[in-house]
C-alpha positions in Angstrom: -21.8 18.8 -207.6 -20.2 15.5 -206.5 -18.4 14.9 -203.2 -15.1 13.0 -203.1 -16.1 11.5 -199.8 -16.7 7.7 -200.1 -20.2 6.5 -199.2 -18.6 3.3 -197.9 -18.2 3.9 -194.2 -14.8 2.8 -192.8 -12.8 3.0 -189.6 -10.9 6.0 -191.1 -14.1 8.1 -191.3 -14.1 8.2 -187.5 -10.6 9.8 -187.2 -10.7 13.6 -186.9 -9.9 15.5 -190.0 -7.1 17.5 -188.4 -5.3 14.3 -187.4 -5.6 12.8 -190.9 -4.4 16.0 -192.6 -1.4 16.2 -190.2 -0.5 12.6 -190.9 -0.9 13.2 -194.6 1.5 16.1 -194.5 4.1 14.2 -192.4 3.9 11.1 -194.6 4.2 13.1 -197.8 7.3 14.8 -196.5 8.7 11.4 -195.6 8.3 10.2 -199.2 10.7 12.9 -200.3 13.4 11.8 -197.9 14.4 8.8 -200.1 15.1 8.3 -203.7 15.3 4.5 -203.5 12.7 2.8 -205.7 12.6 -0.2 -203.4 11.7 1.8 -200.3 9.1 3.8 -202.2 7.6 0.5 -203.6 7.3 -0.8 -200.0 5.6 2.5 -199.0 3.2 2.0 -201.9 2.4 -1.5 -200.8 1.7 -0.2 -197.3 -0.7 2.3 -198.7 -2.4 -0.4 -200.7 -2.8 -2.4 -197.5 -4.3 0.8 -195.9 -7.0 0.8 -198.7 -7.7 -2.9 -198.3 -8.1 -2.5 -194.5 -11.2 -0.4 -195.3 -12.7 -3.2 -197.4 -12.7 -4.4 -201.0 -15.5 -2.1 -202.1 -13.6 1.0 -200.7 -10.3 -0.2 -202.2 -11.9 -0.7 -205.6 -13.4 2.8 -205.5 -10.1 4.3 -204.5 -8.1 2.5 -207.2 -10.6 3.7 -209.8 -10.0 7.3 -208.7 -6.2 6.8 -209.3 -6.7 5.2 -212.7 -6.4 8.6 -214.4 -2.7 8.9 -213.3 -1.4 6.2 -215.6 -0.7 8.5 -218.6 1.5 10.8 -216.4 3.3 7.9 -214.9 3.9 6.3 -218.3 5.2 9.6 -219.6 7.6 10.0 -216.6 8.9 6.4 -217.1 9.4 6.8 -220.8 11.2 10.1 -220.5 13.6 9.0 -217.9 14.1 5.7 -219.6 15.1 7.5 -222.9 17.5 9.8 -221.0 19.2 6.9 -219.2 17.7 7.8 -215.8 15.4 4.8 -215.3 16.0 4.6 -211.5 15.2 8.3 -211.0 12.1 7.9 -213.2 10.9 4.9 -211.2 11.5 6.8 -207.9 9.5 9.9 -209.1 6.6 7.8 -210.5 6.4 5.7 -207.3 6.6 8.8 -205.1 3.9 10.6 -207.1 1.6 7.6 -207.0 2.1 7.1 -203.2 1.5 10.7 -202.4 -1.6 11.0 -204.4 -2.9 7.7 -203.1 -2.5 9.0 -199.6 -4.3 12.2 -200.4 -7.0 10.3 -202.1 -7.5 8.1 -199.0 -7.8 11.2 -196.8 -10.4 12.9 -199.1 -12.4 9.7 -199.4 -12.7 9.3 -195.7 -13.1 13.0 -194.7 -16.2 15.2 -195.3 -15.7 18.5 -197.0 -17.2 20.4 -194.1 -14.6 18.8 -191.8 -11.8 19.9 -194.1 -13.1 23.4 -194.3 -13.4 23.5 -190.5 -9.7 22.6 -190.2 -8.8 25.2 -192.7 -10.9 27.8 -190.9 -9.0 27.0 -187.7 -5.6 27.3 -189.4 -6.5 30.6 -190.9 -7.7 32.1 -187.6 -4.5 34.0 -187.0 -4.8 35.8 -190.3 -8.3 36.8 -189.5 -7.1 38.3 -186.2 -4.7 40.4 -188.3 -7.7 41.7 -190.3 -7.0 39.7 -193.5 -10.1 38.3 -195.3 -9.9 34.5 -195.4 -13.3 33.6 -196.6 -12.2 33.8 -200.2 -9.5 31.2 -199.7 -11.9 28.9 -197.9 -14.4 29.1 -200.7 -11.8 28.6 -203.4 -10.5 25.4 -201.8 -14.0 24.1 -201.3 -14.8 24.8 -204.9 -11.7 23.0 -206.1 -12.6 19.9 -204.0 -16.2 19.9 -205.2 -15.5 20.6 -208.9 -12.6 18.2 -209.4 -14.8 15.0 -209.6 -17.4 16.9 -211.7 -14.8 17.9 -214.3 -13.6 14.3 -214.5 -17.2 13.1 -215.0 -17.7 15.7 -217.8 -14.6 14.5 -219.5 -15.8 10.9 -219.3 -19.2 11.9 -220.8 -17.6 13.8 -223.6 -15.3 10.8 -224.4 -18.3 8.5 -224.5 -20.2 10.9 -226.8 -17.2 11.0 -229.1 -16.8 7.2 -229.2 -20.5 6.9 -230.1 -19.9 9.1 -233.2 -16.4 8.1 -234.3 -14.0 5.2 -234.3 -11.0 7.5 -233.5 -9.8 8.0 -230.0 -11.1 11.3 -228.5 -7.8 12.5 -227.0 -7.2 16.2 -227.5 -10.4 16.7 -229.4 -12.5 16.9 -226.3 -10.3 19.5 -224.6 -12.1 22.6 -226.1 -15.6 21.4 -225.3 -14.5 20.3 -221.8 -13.0 23.7 -221.2 -16.2 25.3 -222.4 -18.3 23.2 -220.0 -16.0 24.1 -217.1 -16.3 27.8 -217.9 -20.1 27.5 -218.2 -20.3 25.7 -214.8 -18.1 28.3 -213.2 -20.4 31.1 -214.5 -23.5 29.4 -213.1 -21.9 28.9 -209.7 -20.7 32.6 -209.7 -24.3 33.7 -210.5 -25.7 31.5 -207.8 -23.2 32.9 -205.2 -24.1 36.4 -206.1 -27.8 35.6 -205.9 -27.3 34.2 -202.4 -25.3 37.2 -201.1 -22.0 35.4 -201.4 -18.5 37.0 -201.4 -18.7 37.4 -205.2 -21.0 40.3 -204.7 -17.9 42.3 -203.8 -15.8 41.1 -206.7 -16.1 42.7 -210.2 -17.1 40.3 -212.9 -15.4 42.3 -215.8 -18.7 43.2 -217.5 -19.0 46.7 -216.0 
């Protein structure tokens, strides 16, 4: 499994995970306080400067992570343009890109173990009430770990398709990609059971 944390060491890596996650929450809320495309564009430029402050190599890696967003942004722009709401569409697209760019910056500069430690601390009151929180912690860790792996699987399938056909892969790789995801999930579940993980207590539907 691949980590989202960037191997390029930056000044942001030294900031505690809790501080970065708190700042991310506050800044994301702030993005929803305005619908003015100009203000949101300035916020996006500030975030770009944040990436560049960590170096060109880091910024290039971060922008490559965000490249997958362009189809969604294009769809938003086209829809709102056709419905006569171009300004609203621009605000939504800019807000979405800015929020995800901030989240990407945090995940690239924060180790997964540090994020889980913050989550464990936040869920401590629920544990005191007798509620099991290990399942939530594991689920979030799996999502963070598997997201880049799913993206890589999609890229490999697209390359395989292009090697065999001149047509664009598009929806044609959705089914094999889903099959790969289910197969990987099954292997991870078996590994967790073999190591005495929490899935030992969860029925797998085959009984």
